[in-house]
C-alpha positions, 0 to 999 in steps of 0.5 A: 230767272224767266223759264217756261212762261214763270219766274224762278226767283233767288235761283242762284243765291249763295247759301251762306246769304240766307244763312247769315240771318240778314235779309236777302232779296231785291227791289224793283226788278223788271221782268218779262212779267212786270216788276217784282220784289222779293225780300226773305230772312232766315231766323236760326233760332226759329228754324224758319224762313220769312219774307215777301214777294210783290208782283206788279198789279196785273202780273202775267207769269203762270207761276213764281218759285221762291227758292229758299237755299240754306246752308247744308241744304 
């Protein structure tokens, strides 16, 4: 989602998707600020989320926020 000169990534992702332990993300999304891709994955045994965000070569977004929505907040 584009808002206030920046990007909010995974804002509406259902909590169960990340909680499943499977990768969650999107590849090659066209935005006002250029192409963006991201992927994240939750490891419940280690209680950690790992991932990667990739922006266009010359991104113009003032900010980017990756929302990590786990079950039970």
